[in-house]
Structures are given as C-alpha cells and as structure tokens.
N, C-alpha and C positions, 0 to 999 in steps of 0.2 A: 156552400158554406153552411146553410141551415141543416143539411143532412149530417155534416160532420159534428155539429153541436148536439144533434139528437143522439148520435152514436155515443159521444162522450158521456152524455147524461145517462143513457141506458146502462153503459158499463159501470158508471159510478154508482148507480142505484143497486145494481147486482152485487157489486163489491161490498156496499154498505150492508145489504141484507145478509150476506154470507159471512162477513168478517166484521161484526159490530165492534170488536175490540182492537182491530188492526189500525194503528194510528196513521199508517201511510195511506189509508183509503178514506180519510176524513179531512175536513178543513181544520187547520190548526188555529185555535183561538188564543194562542200564546202571544206574548208581547212581540210585535213586529213579525209575526209568522215564523218565529224560530222553532227549531225542532223540540218537541217535548220529550227529552231524552229519558226521563224517569219512567215514562210509559212505554218505551220501546223495549221489547223483549226479543231474544234470539229467534223465537219461533214465528215472529211476524215477518221476517225478511223474505223467506222463500215464497209465501203466499202473495206478498206484495209484488215481488219480482214477476211472478207468474201472471198475476192480474194486470200488471203494468204492460207486460208483453202482449197480452190479449187485447188490452185497450188500444195499444199502439197499432196492432195489426188491423183492428176494426177501423180506426181513424184513417190509416193509410188507404185502406180499401175504399173508404168514402171519398177520398181525394181522387182516386182512380176512376170511380164510378160517376163522379160529378159530370153531368151532361153539358155544363157551361164550358165555354172556351177557357183554356188555362190562363190564369192571371197570377200576378205576384201574391195577391191575397188568398185566392182559393187553392193555390198550389204550394208556393214557397213558405208563406206565413203559416198556412195550415199544417205543413210538414213540421215546422218548428214547434207548433203547439199540439202535436199529436200524442205526446207521451207524458201527461202530467203526473201520473202515479210513478212511472219510472224515474222521472226527473227528481221526484221527492225522495224515493227510496235510495237511488244511486247517490244522491247528494249526501245522505247520511252514511250509508253503508261503506262506501269506498274511502271516505275520510276516516272513519273509525277503523277500517281494516288496516290502514297504514299507521295510525297512532295508537291503537289498542288491539294489536293483532294477536288475539288469543287463539288457542287451538280450535275453539268453537267457531270463531269468525273465519279462520282459515278453511275449515271444512265447508262452510257456506260458500266461500269464495270459489273453492274447487268445483262445487256443484253448479254455481250460477254462471261462471265465466263462459262455458260452452253454450249455455242457453242464450245468453245475451249476444254472443258472437253469431250464433245461428240466426237469431232474429234479425240482427243487423244485416247479415249477408242476404237474407231473404228480401229485405227492403231495398238495399242498395243495388241488387241485381234485377230488380223488377223493371222490365223494359217499358211497360205501360206507364209506370210512374215516371220513369226517366223521360219518356216522350213528352209528358206535360212540363217537366222541368226544362227540358231542352227548348220547348216552344217559348217559354217565358224568357229564357236566356237569349235566344236568337231574336227576340223582339223586345229588347230592354231599353231602347233609346229614350223612351218616355218615362222611365223609372227614375227615382231619385238616385243620387250617387251611392248612398248607403244600400238601397235596394239592389242596385247593380252589383255591388260587392257581395251581398248576401246570396244572390242567385248564382253568381260566378263561383262562389265557394261551394255551393251545393252541387252545381253542375260538375265541377272538378272532382268532388267527392265521389259521385257516381262513376265517373271515368276511372278514378284511382282505385275503386273497389270492384272493378271487373265487369261492369254492366255491358261493355262492348265485346266480351268474350263469347265464344260459342258455348253450347251446353256442357261439353266436356271441360272446357276451360273454366267455366263458372264453378263446376263441381270441384275441380282441382283448387281453384282460388278459395272457395268456401272451406274445404278441408284444411288447407294451409292456414288460413286465418284463425280457424277454430283451434287448431293445434298450437299456434303461436300464442294465443290468449292463455291457454293452459300452461305452456312452458314459461311464459313471462311471470305468471303468478307463482309457479313453482320455484323459479329463480329467486324471487323476492323472499319466499319462505325459507329457502335454504340459506340465503345470506343473513336473514334475521337470526337463524339458529347459529350460524357461524360467528356472528357478532357477539352473541351471548356466550358462546364457547370461548371466544377471545377474552372476554371479561373474566370468565372462570379461570382461564389459564394464566392471565397476567395481572389480574386485580384492578385493571382499568377498563373503561368503556372505549369503544371505537372513537367516540367524540372527544375523548381526552388524550388521544394518541399524540397529536402534534405538541400539545402542552407538555406531556410527559417526556417526549423525546428531546424537547428543548431544555428540560430542567433536571433530568436524572443524571447524576454524576457517575453512576455505575455503568461502565462501558459494556460489561458482560450482560447486564440486565437490558441495556438498550438493544444489544444485538438480538437477545432472546425475543424482546417485544417486537422489534422490526420484522424478524422472520415469521413470527406468529401473525402479524398484521398483513404482511405482503403475501402470505400463502393462504389467506382465507379462500374457501371454496375449492381448495386444491389438495385435499388430504385423502382422496380415494375412498371416502366413507359415504354414508347416506346423504350428507349435505354437500358433497362434491358437485360443483356446478359445470365441470368441463363438458360432460355429455349434453347437458342442457344448452350450453353456449353454442356448441357445434351444430346441434339440431336447429336452433334458432337461426343461426347464420345461413345454413343451407336452405332452410325454408324461405327465408327472406329473399335470398338470391333467386330461388325458383319462382317466387311470387313476382319479382321484378321482371324476370324473363317472360313470364306469361303476359305481362302488360307491355312487352316490347322494349324493355330497357336492358342495357348490357350488364348492369349490376344494381344492387339495392341502393347504393349511394346516388346513382344517377336518378333513380326513381324518387328518392326522398327529396332531393334538392331541386327537382323540377318545378316546385311551387314555392320555393324559398327565395329570399333576397339574393343569395349567392348564385343560384341557378344551376351550377354544374360542379362536379367534384374537382375539376381542373381549377376552377376559380378558388375553391377552398384550399387546395394544395398550394397554389401560388401565394395565397394569403398567409398560410401558416408557416411555411419554411423560413422566410426571413425573420419571423418572430423567434423561431427556434434558434436560428443562427445567432441572433443578438443575445438571447438568453444564455446560450452556452459560452459565448465570449465573456459575458459578465460572470458566469458561474466559475469559469476557470481562473479568472483573476481572484475572485473571492476565495476559492479553494486554497490557493497559495497562502493567502492571509490567514486562513483558519489553520492550515498545517503549521504555520509559524507559531501559533498559539498552542496547538496541541502537541507539537514535537514529534508527530508521527503522521503517517499517511491517513487521510480522511476516508472512511468507509461510509456506506449509505446510512448506517445507524449512528454515525457521528455528526452528520451534516447539521441537523437542527440544533444539537447541543452546542457545537462550536460556532454556529451562526449567532446564537444568542450571546455567547462570550464575545464575539467580534462586535455585535451591536452594542453591548455594554461598554466595550472599549472605545468604539467610535462615537457613540452618542450618550454614554453614561446612562443607558436606559435598561432597566430590569423590570420585567413584567410583574414581579412581586411588588414593585413600587406603584404600578398603575392599577392593579386589580382592585384595591380597596375603594377606588373612585368609580369603579364600573360594576356596581351591584345591579343585578338584573332588573329589578323594579325601577331603579333610577334610570337605567339605560332606556327602558321603555318610555319613561317620562321624556327623555331626550328625543326619542323617535317621534313622539306625539308633538313635542314642542316645535320640531322642524316642520311638521305638517300644518300646524296651526299658523306658524309665521309665514310660510311660503304660500300655502293654498287657502288660508282663511278657514280652517276647520275647528270646530269645537269637539273635544273628545272627553267623554266622562264614563266612569265605570257604570255598568248596567246590572246591578244585583238582581233585578227582576227577570233577567234572561237566564234560563237554565243552561248548565254546562254539562259536558259528557264525562268529565273527570274532575275530581275535587281540586286538582292543581290548576285547572284551566280558569281563566277569567274572561268575562265578556264586557264589551265597551260599546257605547253608542256614539256614532259620529254624526254631527249635524253641520250645516253650512252656517258660519258665523254671520253671513250677510242677511239671511232671511229665516234662519232657524229650521230650514227644511231638512228632513232625514237624508243622510248620505248612505248609511248602512250600519250593520252590526258586525263587530270584530271580536273573534275569539283569539286569545293568546295562550298557546300551549308550548311553553318554553323548555321544560325540564326533561332530562333523559329518563327513560324507564325501559324495562326489558321487553315490553310488548310494542315498542315504537321502533320503526325502521330508522336506520341511520340517516344523517344529513339534516337539511332544513328545507322547508318548502312553504309555499302559499297555495291555498286551494279555496274553491267556492263550495259552500253549502247551497247557495242560491245565487244565480247570475243576474246581472242587471238587464232590464228591458223597459220599455215604456210602462210607467206606472208601478214598476217593481224595483226596489232597492236591494243591493246585494248583501249577502251574509258570507263573510270571509274569515278564514283561519290562517294564522301563521304558526307553523310547527317547527320547533328547533330541538336540539339535544344539548342544551346548556347544563352544566353541573347543577344538581338539585341542591336546595338549601339543606343545611344540617337539620336532622330530625330530632336530635337530643335537645330538649328545652333548656338544659343546663349549659349547652354549648351551641346555641342556635346560630351557627355561622351562615350568613346569607349566600346566595349564589353569586359568586364573583367571576366576572368575565374577562377573558383575554381581549387584546385589541382586535384580533380576528373575530371573536364572538360579537363584539360591539358592531363591527362592520356587517356581520351576518344579520343582526337584528334590524339595522337600517336597510339592508338589501331586501330582506323578505317583506318589510313594510312598503318598500318601493313597488313590489308586485301588488301588494294590497291596495295601494293608492291607485294603481292602474285599473284595478277592478272597481274600487269605490267611486272614483270620479267619472266613470264612464257615463255618457249621456246619449247612448244609442237606443234605437227603437227595437232592435232584434238581437236576441242572445247570440246568434251565430257569429256576429261581428262585434259584440260588446266586450269591454274590458280587455282581458288578456288573450282573447281569441284572435291573435295575430300570428304572423309567421314566426316560427321558432327562433330564427336568427334576428328577430326584431324585439321579441318579448323581454329579453334580458337587459335591454337598454335602460329601462325605467328603474329596475332594481339597482343597477350599477350606478345610475345617475344619483339615486337617493343615498348611496353609500357616502357620497362626498360631504353630506351635511354632518356626519358623525363627529368630525373633529374641527368643524368651524367654531371659532372661539365663542361666538354669541350663543351657539347651541350647547357647547360644552358647559358654559356657565350655568345653564339651566338644569343640568343633570349630574355633572361629575363632581360629587361631593364624597368625602371620606365617610364610609358608612359608620365608622366608630366615633368620629368627632363632629361630623357635619361640615368640616372645613372644605372649601372649594379646592379643586385641583390647582396646584401652583402653576403660574405661567411658564416657569422654567421647565416643568414636566410636559406641559402642552407643547412647547417649542421642540422638545426632544422627540415627542411622539410624531409631530408633523414632519420633522427632518428625517425620521427613521422610516417613513412610510414607503420610500422607494428602495429601502435596504433589502437585500436578499431576493431581489426580483428575478435574478437568473434562475434561482431555485423555484420560487413561487409561480412565476409565469411559465417557467420551463416545464414543470411537472404538469401544469394544465395544458400547455401546448402539446406535450408528449402524449397525453391522454387523448387529445383531439385528433392528432395524427394517427394514433393507434386505432381509434374508432373509424376514421376514414379508410384506412388501409384494409381493415377487416371487411368493410362494406363495399369496397371497390373490387373485391374478388368476385369473379363470375361463379355461376352454379357449378360449372365444370371444374374450376380451380378448387372450389371448396370440397368437392367430392373426394379429393386426395387426402383430406385431413381425417384422421381416425381417432385421435385421443389426446390426452394431456401433453405428451411429448411434442406432438405436432403444433399444438397451441403455443407452447413455450418457445419452440424453435422459431415460429413465425413472429412472435412478440419480440424476441431477441433480435431477429433480422430487421424488423421495422425500427427498433430503437437504435440499432447501429447505423442504419441508413439515414435516419433523421439527424444523427450526430449527437444523441443524448449521451452524456458522460456516464460512466459506470456508477458513479456515486449518487446519481439521482434516478429514481424510477418514475414511471408515469403516475400521476395522481391516483388513477385507478388502473389496476391491472385487469386483464381480461376476466379472470375468475370471479372478481367482485365489482365489476363495472355496472352498478345498478342503473346508472343513467341511461345506458344504451340497451340494456336487456330487460328493464322493467319500468322505465320512467319516461319513455317517449322521446329520448334524445338520440336514437340510433341515427348514425351519419349526421349528427347534429350537435355533438358536444362542442364543436368549434364555435357554436353560436355565442358562447360566453365571451370569447375574445372578439368575435365579429361585432357583437353588440357593444362591447367595451369601447370600440372605436367611435361608435355613434354617441355613447354616453359621455366620453371624455371630451369629444368635440363640442357637444352641446353644453357641457359644464364650462368650457372655456368661454363660450358666449355669456353665460351667466356671470362668470367672474368679471368679464370685460364691462358688462352693464351694471354690475353691483349685485352681490349674492341675494340681497333682499329687495332688489328692484321689482316693484309690483307689476309693472307692465310686462317685463320679461317672464316673470313667474306665471302671470295670467296667460301669456302667449303659449308657454310650455303646457299649461293645463288645458287650454282650449284646443291647441293644435294636436297634442298627443293624447293626453289622459282622457279627455272627453270623447275622442274620436274612435278609440279602439281600432278595429279592423275595417272601419267604414271607408277607408281610402288606402291606396297603395302606400307602403311604408316610405319609399323614397320621395313620393310626392309630399307627404306630411313633413319629412325631414327638411326638404328644401323650403317649405313654407316657413318653418321655424328658423332655420339657419341661413337661408338665402343662397345656399350652395350645397353640393354634396359633401359628405364628411371627409376630413383630412386623415388619410390612413396613418400618417406619422404621429397623430395625436396620442395613440396608445403608447408608442415608444417614449414620447416625452413624459407622459404621466407615470410610466413605470421606471423612468430613469435609465432607459436602455438605448437612448439615441446617442 
C-alpha cells in the first residue's frame, strides 16, 4: 500500500509541475470541494484525461507488483482509489457533455472515448490483477458484508469484461468495446441534432411534445408533429441513426457470444434481479395485455367524442378531452399551481418531512450554467453535511432530451456526494415585461419528484466504498427509489407546502387536488402500454443472436422487425412504443440496453413498498427511518431482495403495479 501512495504522489507532483493551471490536477479549495467551473477551460480536459490514465496505470501496476498477499485493502480498495484525477475530470466532463453539449465538447468526447475504453480494457483484461482480485474473492468469509459485495462486483466486472478469454478473444472484445463506445457517443450526438431539427421544423421542443399533442386542436398539425417526432433518426441524412443502431446491436451480440452467452440480453441480465430474458418476457406480457384491454375500452370512448376513428396523432388530444369529461380536469387549470421553483420547494419539503433533511440554497457554490442553482443538504438531527445538489431544470439546445440524476462526486467514507438533477422543463419567459414563469404539467411534477428520488438514494448513502454506494445497484433495482418518491408529489400535506397560484398566491383548491388524484390512473392503457412496448422492443432486439442480426441490412429491416414485434406483443396501431428504435437513447446511449424493463420491474417494488408506508401512515417516522436505513443508506452493500425482505417482510407483490395503475 505504501508503494501505491508513493506512485500517486509522484504522478501528482509531475502533473502539478507540467500543468500549473489545470484545475483537474490540483486540490479544489472551493466550498465543499465542488468544481471551480469558471476556471475550467476546454483545453484542460484532454491533458487531464491523459494524466489521469497514466496515473491510473501506475497505480494499477503498483497493486500488481505488491509483494504482500492480496487483501481487500491492498487490492480491492486500492483499485477503487487508483484514479483520483480521472474521477475528477470524468465527473465534470461527462455531466457537462450531456447538459451543455457544444460542438467543442462533442469533439473532445469523440477523441477521449476510445482512449478511456482502451485504458479500461487494458486493466480489466490484466490476468495478474485479476488473480489478486480472485484471491480476495475466494477468501472473503472474514470480510464485512459490504466488502464481500464490493469484491464480488469487481470480480464479476473482470469476468464480464473478457479477462477469461484467450489472446485472440481479448483483442476482439477490446476492439468491440472501443467501437461501441464511439458508436454510443455518435448516436447521442445524432439524436441531439435530430431533436434540435425537430424544434426547427415544428416550433416545439421534444420535451413539449406530449403537452402539445394533448392541447393542439389542429388535427393536421398534430399529424405533422407526430410524424416528425416518430421519425427522428430515420431520414437518411447525416443524422440518421439506423446504421449506428444496427452496428451497435451486431457488436453487442458478438460480444455476448465471445463471453459464452446466446445473446446480449442473456449477458446483460445475468447479474440483474430478473436474471434471465425469459423472466423479463414473462413479466412484461401480462402488463401489455392488461394495458391493451384498457386502451381498447378507452379508444371507443374517445371515438365517441371525436366522431371519427382515432389515429396515433389523435390519442393524447382526445384522451385529454375524455379526462376533462370524466374528471373535469384541464391541465390549463393545474399549471398555475405548479411553477417550477415552487415544485422544487415541494420536492424539498417531502425530503425534510420524511427523512429529516435541511435544504438551503448555497450561493457560495459555483454553478456551470447561469440557470443552474446549488443547494446544501444537512441532517436536521445533528447538522452534518449530507451533500451538495445542483438543479438544472430548463430546456436548452445543448442539452440532451429527457431527465436524469448524476453524480459529480460519489459518496464514500469521509466524502459526501455532489449530485445534479437535469430536466427539460419549459424555460421561464425571458421578456421582463411578460416574465411568465416555468409552469409544469402533472407529468413534469412527477418527474421532478422522480429525479430527486434518485438524488436521495445518492445523498443518504452511508457506505464505505464508492463501488457499492448510492445508486451503484442493479439496474432493475435502482428505479425503485425514484418511483417511490413520485408518490409524495400529490400527498395533500406536501401539496399544501408548494402548490400555490403563482399569480395570486392562493393554495390549490381541494376540489382540484381531488380531481388530480382521481385522474392519476386515467389513460394508463396508453401510458403504461407505450412504456411496456418500448421495454419489449428493447428485449426483442437484444434477444437476437449474432447470426440472426447479420441478416439485417438497413432501415427497412429495422422497421419490419419493429412492426413484427409490435404486432406480436398485441400493441394497437393507435399507440407506438414510447421510444422507437431510431431514437431509443436509453438503450443505445444511456446504459439501459436489455434493461428498459427495469422501470416497470422497479415500479412493482416501489408500489409495494408505498403500500406499506400508507398502511403505517405516510409520515410514520419509524417506517420512514426503516426505509432510509434499509435501502437508502445501504446502496449496493447487500443483495436487493435481501434488503427488500428486511423492509417489507416478504417478496414484493407483482399485482401491486396493476392496482396502482388501475389495470387490475
């Protein structure tokens, strides 16, 4: 261990001598160790990445050369701490590359991704390093449970990254993973360009699509917008994603084949809660069947209102008409109560009441964009620091679509996390004579609570090691906590703290609250159906073998396969998957390949856990404390189902999702 520290020190001194002005190679004396964004320039990234890779290589070699017998401390923990410069620069760069993706940032990303992938491959295929990890893994009985989970995760990472392959296999695996990294980044850039082109063509952003389709009375305009939205990435131009998608799918299948799996889905699911593609398929199809039964009933009701056959571009518009008829609820009535800053206050209020947190604005913390705000979280019980939170809520052309939580810094012993929530909510009006605030839809409100649920998972972590802290859990477990947190959005006591008319300050009327709550299960045949359809499409693509995928040659084959899958799952023509293949960012650029099902899988856990909270009392302190200590503080330091049973006393009830969605 002493040798490792000496190497770190030597590399650090060399970096300081040669790069006096590179902020990534110095200690940050900023409040709470946050990034000094104003001092970061584009020309600092590549030198920092290169220095970080060299530092990591040296530290890894020190682990290998250590003459002492392998232990958790001198091997696994040393591995976790081998890349301080890379941890710092990656934490900043990849967050900004998603939220402020300028051409200059994209150029750096194109250059750095192959470098990082090659460096990772070199480490994860190092047999001498793996031998030390394996020795710790096979003699782990005396380790703490958290240490056992950390070493198990590392051991599996080596296996899943080709360490057991022969030299030819390792080369093939390395070539594939390098190419995949480049293709994934290219897909993201093409989709960002397509999203911006969509705005130019239609006058609305991708994030405004659902709201527009629900409110636009011009049927011809709705058709135009629907076709533009649903054909993104499929125009045969420089931003067409079809060739990228096919190459990604083929390479993934070949990678899985190298590792001994029949397809990529089998490989991906082998370390998840679900375990196998068959389990996921069996889970999803009954949900789809229930959704389509509900959708067909609703479609007849909408056609009675419309007086004509419903097409895909009619669904959201007439669903809104039907909701207004059934519940007398129009989102133009609710939006004035859901101003973005007020909704954030509600998000914070729930965290304060349930988990005992204090949250206050932190103007002393520098932000990376003028519209971003920073906050400090502390524990109300003892005043200790919980972490630093950045809120980046508003749409802009350089931001990729969707909403997400990410870490600038992860939690470990003695280190508190720095976390960001990024959304694409409508920006406030810029004209000072008509400074209309950002007003959110009911779905936007749910999204704000959802993403802060992820943030809480990261903030409340009390683990010793970053590899298992916070959200570093199985993909089909991680969404449980965000979905659980969504439930607080429309709890009357929480609504009372934030839902006030931005014009008058008047609280939201109870009558309107009742209408919102009653309408939450409305249109679930569509809402759950399009999500389930995307989940099945994802699975079916990744269940194809390398040999089967070799038969696919272009856009026509992609569309034919997509149509076949939709027909076989029973999706009605009037609904399309939430994401079609050509713009399915989750599975081609965001780590959800053969994993989009996890939103529905995790929802079962979240709904079942919420039922316990309701039974005990939503503000029952002992139940909230149990949820915090069992789940949020534990991260990935125990197997997911073990933690779930500790909280619930039993395995989750699969029918909970159907009840919550009104589909039972």
